[in-house]
C-alpha positions in Angstrom: -0.4 0.1 -0.1 1.2 3.6 -0.8 2.0 5.7 2.3 -0.2 8.5 2.9 0.8 11.9 3.3 0.1 13.2 6.8 -0.1 17.4 7.0 0.8 18.2 10.4 0.2 22.0 11.5 1.9 23.9 14.4 3.1 27.3 15.9 0.4 29.8 15.3 -0.6 32.9 17.1 -1.4 32.1 20.6 0.4 32.5 23.9 1.1 28.4 23.5 3.2 28.7 20.5 6.1 27.6 21.6 4.3 24.6 23.5 2.9 23.7 19.5 6.6 24.0 18.4 7.7 21.1 21.0 4.7 19.2 20.6 5.4 18.6 16.7 9.0 17.8 17.3 7.7 15.0 18.9 4.6 13.6 16.8 7.5 14.5 13.9 10.1 11.8 15.6 7.6 9.2 16.7 5.6 8.7 13.8 5.4 5.4 11.6 7.8 6.4 8.1 7.0 3.0 6.8 3.2 4.4 7.3 3.4 7.8 6.4 5.0 10.5 5.1 5.0 14.3 6.9 4.3 17.4 5.5 5.0 20.3 7.6 2.8 23.3 7.8 3.8 26.0 10.2 2.5 29.2 11.5 4.7 31.8 12.5 3.3 33.9 15.3 1.4 36.7 12.6 -0.4 33.7 12.0 1.4 33.5 8.2 1.6 29.9 7.3 4.7 28.3 5.2 6.1 24.8 4.4 8.7 23.4 6.4 11.8 21.1 5.8 11.5 18.0 8.7 15.2 18.9 9.3 15.4 22.6 9.7 11.9 23.4 10.6 12.9 24.1 14.6 15.9 26.6 15.9 16.7 25.6 19.4 14.5 22.7 19.3 16.7 21.1 22.7 15.4 24.0 24.4 12.3 24.6 25.5 12.7 28.2 26.6 14.6 28.7 23.8 12.7 27.3 20.7 11.4 29.1 17.5 9.9 28.5 14.3 13.0 28.6 11.8 11.1 30.7 8.6 10.5 29.3 5.4 10.4 31.1 2.3 7.9 28.8 0.8 4.6 30.4 1.9 1.2 28.5 1.5 -2.6 29.0 1.2 -5.5 27.0 2.0 -8.4 27.4 -0.5 -11.5 26.3 1.4 -14.4 24.3 -0.5 -12.0 22.4 -2.5 -12.0 18.1 -2.7 -8.7 17.8 -3.9 -5.1 20.7 -3.6 -6.4 22.3 -1.1 -2.9 23.8 0.2 -1.4 25.5 -2.6 1.9 28.2 -3.2 1.3 31.6 -2.4 4.1 32.5 -4.7 3.2 30.0 -7.9 0.0 29.1 -7.1 0.5 25.7 -7.4 -1.5 23.0 -6.0 0.7 20.8 -2.9 0.9 17.1 -2.8 -2.1 15.8 -1.8 -2.8 15.4 1.8 -4.7 12.3 3.4 -5.1 13.5 6.9 -4.3 16.7 9.1 -2.8 16.4 12.8 -3.4 20.0 13.7 -1.3 20.1 16.6 -1.8 23.9 17.2 -2.5 25.0 21.2 -4.6 27.4 22.8 -6.3 30.1 20.7 -6.9 29.8 17.0 -6.1 26.1 17.6 -7.8 24.2 19.6 -10.6 26.7 19.8 -12.9 25.4 16.9 -11.8 28.3 14.4 -9.1 25.4 12.8 -11.5 22.9 12.6 -14.1 25.1 11.0 -11.0 26.1 8.3 -10.3 22.2 8.2 -14.0 21.2 7.5 -14.3 23.5 4.9 -11.1 22.4 3.1 -13.0 19.0 3.3 -10.2 17.7 5.3 -10.0 14.8 8.0 -8.5 16.2 11.3 -7.5 14.5 14.1 -9.2 15.8 17.3 -13.1 17.1 18.3 -15.0 18.9 15.6 -16.0 22.5 15.8 -17.9 22.4 18.5 -16.7 20.0 21.2 -13.1 22.7 20.5 -15.2 25.7 20.9 -17.0 24.0 24.2 -13.8 22.6 25.7 -11.8 25.4 25.2 -14.4 27.8 27.1 -13.9 26.8 30.9 -17.3 29.0 31.8 -19.2 27.1 28.6 -17.9 23.7 29.6 -18.2 23.6 33.0 -21.8 24.5 33.0 -22.2 22.0 30.6 -20.9 19.1 32.7 -22.8 20.6 36.1 -26.0 20.4 33.9 -25.2 16.3 33.5 -24.8 16.1 36.8 -20.8 15.7 36.8 -18.6 17.3 39.8 -17.0 20.4 39.0 -15.5 23.4 41.4 -17.5 26.1 42.3 -16.6 29.2 40.2 -18.0 32.5 39.0 -17.1 34.2 35.2 -16.3 37.8 34.6 -16.7 39.8 31.0 -14.4 42.7 29.9 -16.9 44.4 29.7 -18.3 44.4 33.2 -14.9 44.8 34.8 -15.5 47.2 36.8 -18.6 45.6 38.7 -16.1 42.7 39.9 -16.5 43.4 43.5 -13.9 41.2 45.5 -16.8 41.0 48.9 -18.7 39.0 46.8 -16.3 36.9 45.1 -14.6 36.1 49.1 -18.3 35.6 50.3 -19.2 32.8 47.6 -15.8 30.7 47.4 -13.3 32.0 50.2 -10.1 31.9 49.9 -7.9 31.6 48.0 -9.1 31.4 45.0 -8.0 30.9 41.0 -8.2 33.5 38.3 -8.0 32.1 34.4 -8.6 33.5 31.2 -11.9 31.3 30.2 -9.9 30.7 27.0 -6.6 30.2 27.4 -4.7 26.6 28.3 -1.5 25.3 29.6 -1.9 27.4 32.9 -1.2 30.7 30.7 -2.5 33.8 32.8 -3.6 31.9 35.9 -2.8 32.9 38.9 -3.2 32.0 42.6 -5.2 35.1 45.1 -5.3 35.2 48.4 -6.0 38.8 49.4 -7.7 42.0 47.5 -4.6 43.2 45.9 -3.4 40.1 44.4 -6.9 39.2 43.2 -7.4 42.4 41.4 -3.5 42.2 40.2 -4.3 38.5 38.8 -7.8 39.8 36.7 -6.0 42.8 35.4 -3.5 40.0 34.4 -6.0 37.7 33.2 -8.1 40.0 30.9 -4.7 40.0 29.0 -5.2 36.8 27.5 -9.1 36.8 27.4 -12.1 39.0 27.0 -13.7 36.6 30.1 -12.4 35.1 32.3 -13.1 32.9 35.2 -12.9 32.9 39.0 -12.7 29.4 40.6 -12.6 28.5 44.5 -9.5 26.0 45.7 -9.4 22.8 45.2 -7.3 21.3 48.0 -6.5 17.4 46.9 -4.7 15.6 44.7 -4.0 16.7 40.7 -5.0 13.0 38.7 -5.4 13.0 34.8 -7.1 10.4 32.5 -6.3 10.2 28.5 -9.3 9.4 26.5 -9.1 7.9 23.0 -11.8 7.2 20.4 -15.0 8.4 18.5 -18.4 6.5 19.1 -17.1 4.1 21.7 -13.8 6.0 23.5 -11.5 4.1 26.0 -10.0 5.7 29.3 -6.6 5.1 29.6 -4.7 4.4 33.3 -4.7 7.6 36.0 -1.5 9.3 36.1 -0.5 12.1 39.0 0.8 15.4 39.2 3.0 16.0 42.0 4.0 19.7 41.5 7.0 21.0 43.6 6.2 24.5 43.5 2.9 25.3 43.9 0.2 24.9 41.4 0.9 23.3 37.6 2.2 26.0 36.4 3.3 26.4 32.9 6.6 26.1 33.2 6.2 23.1 35.6 4.4 21.6 32.4 6.7 22.6 29.5 10.1 24.8 30.1 11.2 23.3 34.1 11.8 19.8 34.3 11.8 19.5 38.0 8.5 21.6 38.3 6.5 19.1 38.7 6.6 14.7 39.5 4.8 12.5 37.6 3.3 9.7 39.3 2.6 6.9 36.1 -0.2 5.0 37.6 -1.3 7.1 40.1 -1.5 5.2 43.3 -5.3 4.6 43.6 -7.8 1.8 44.8 -9.0 -0.3 42.0 -12.8 1.4 42.9 -10.9 4.6 42.3 -9.5 3.9 39.2 -12.8 2.5 37.8 -14.6 5.8 38.9 -12.1 8.1 37.7 -12.4 6.3 34.0 -15.8 6.2 34.2 -16.2 9.5 34.8 -14.2 10.8 32.4 -15.6 9.0 29.9 -18.8 11.0 30.8 -17.3 13.9 30.3 -15.9 13.2 27.0 -19.1 12.7 26.0 -21.2 15.1 27.5 -19.4 17.5 25.8 -19.3 16.0 22.4 -15.7 14.9 22.0 -14.2 12.8 19.5 -10.4 11.6 18.3 -8.9 12.3 21.9 -9.0 15.0 25.1 -7.0 15.1 28.3 -9.6 15.1 31.4 -8.1 17.0 34.7 -9.8 16.1 38.0 -8.6 16.9 41.7 -9.0 13.9 44.4 -10.4 15.7 47.8 -9.5 14.1 50.9 -13.0 12.6 51.4 -12.7 11.0 48.1 -14.6 13.3 46.2 -13.7 13.7 42.1 -13.6 17.0 40.8 -13.8 17.9 37.2 -11.1 20.9 36.7 -11.0 20.6 32.5 -11.5 18.8 29.6 -8.0 19.9 27.2 -8.9 18.3 23.1 -5.4 18.9 22.0 -3.3 18.3 24.9 0.3 18.7 24.6 2.3 16.6 22.6 6.0 17.2 24.7 8.6 15.6 26.0 6.9 16.2 29.4 3.4 15.4 28.6 0.7 13.6 30.4 -1.3 12.9 27.4 1.0 10.3 25.7 2.7 9.4 28.9 -0.4 7.9 30.0 -1.0 5.6 27.2 2.5 4.4 27.4 1.7 3.0 30.5 -1.6 1.4 29.1 0.1 -0.2 27.0 0.0 1.8 23.7 3.1 3.2 22.5 3.6 7.4 20.9 4.1 5.5 17.4 0.7 3.2 18.1 -1.2 6.5 19.8 -0.1 8.4 16.6 -1.1 6.0 13.7 -4.5 5.8 15.9 -5.5 9.4 16.1 -4.7 9.6 12.5 -7.4 6.3 11.9 -10.1 7.8 14.2 -9.4 11.5 12.2 -9.8 9.3 8.5 -12.9 7.3 10.1 -15.0 10.5 11.5 -13.9 12.1 8.1 -15.8 9.0 6.1 -18.2 9.0 8.5 -19.4 12.2 8.2 -19.4 12.6 4.4 -22.0 9.6 4.0 -24.7 12.6 5.6 -27.1 14.5 3.3 -25.9 18.0 2.4 -29.8 18.7 0.8 -33.0 17.5 0.8 -32.5 17.0 -3.1 
């Protein structure tokens, strides 16, 4: 059989640009080259798309703090609506080789919020990860929490505020409702970008200002004292949950630096030390959350386990990191699925869903 061509889209304009570069590098290193040819489509911080060479697409590739996209002189544009030759070279207008499936590993805004997914759908290309609706829902912590609550799934107490009503935010009300300390987060960011812990009025309003730099809506949540446990979910209509793993932050909460820069910022316990019933309970909750938010393909579901044994869903991440120290691929490794086999399954799931969706009618005639 001929090899499939996989377009790996990475980079992007979001605050998680560098995380995406790390994820792309690991996917490119691990993908089965006997089954797939890769085409690298890098997006720089200005949002420009380019064609990159696998041997030279990164600068400072081994240093997460300095990693950069190596600028290419070959620009790329997409033509939505076509059923083939969707990508063309901007200089010549010539089409690129036809791609069979896309692995979009663009984290954060414009990458996992439904924007890129919508563009790929308009371009008639199968892609890894949840669809437009699910991506947008899960990216918005406020909306995702409301839907999980409506399904009687456990979430932390919280409040949401828009930039337009920032002047009406009342610290006394927040304190009386949620207690102290609280965590302040941009509603539509990931990787702990813009997240702060506030213990008093001064630190609270400083954190609010910081969070509003990244989004026009923020969420304020109560502090949950408990263990940080994560589960990876994989599949379309019949998803499966991995064994759980535990995050043991070595300095405060699980920050951006702990996740992607500092190898010593957190210790991972894989698998987490849990009783058999606890493992089954958290796997069921992870699958319930995945399906409630209409995810397909993949997601990482993050939990707190309180001292009284109660589980609390913290977040559902539809495009989790694939870096050297990322939990999603590590959780599947301890569950018996290698990094290479995981990528293979994700690509197969993307094609399977695309073929299923193309059978739907698009007209009443």
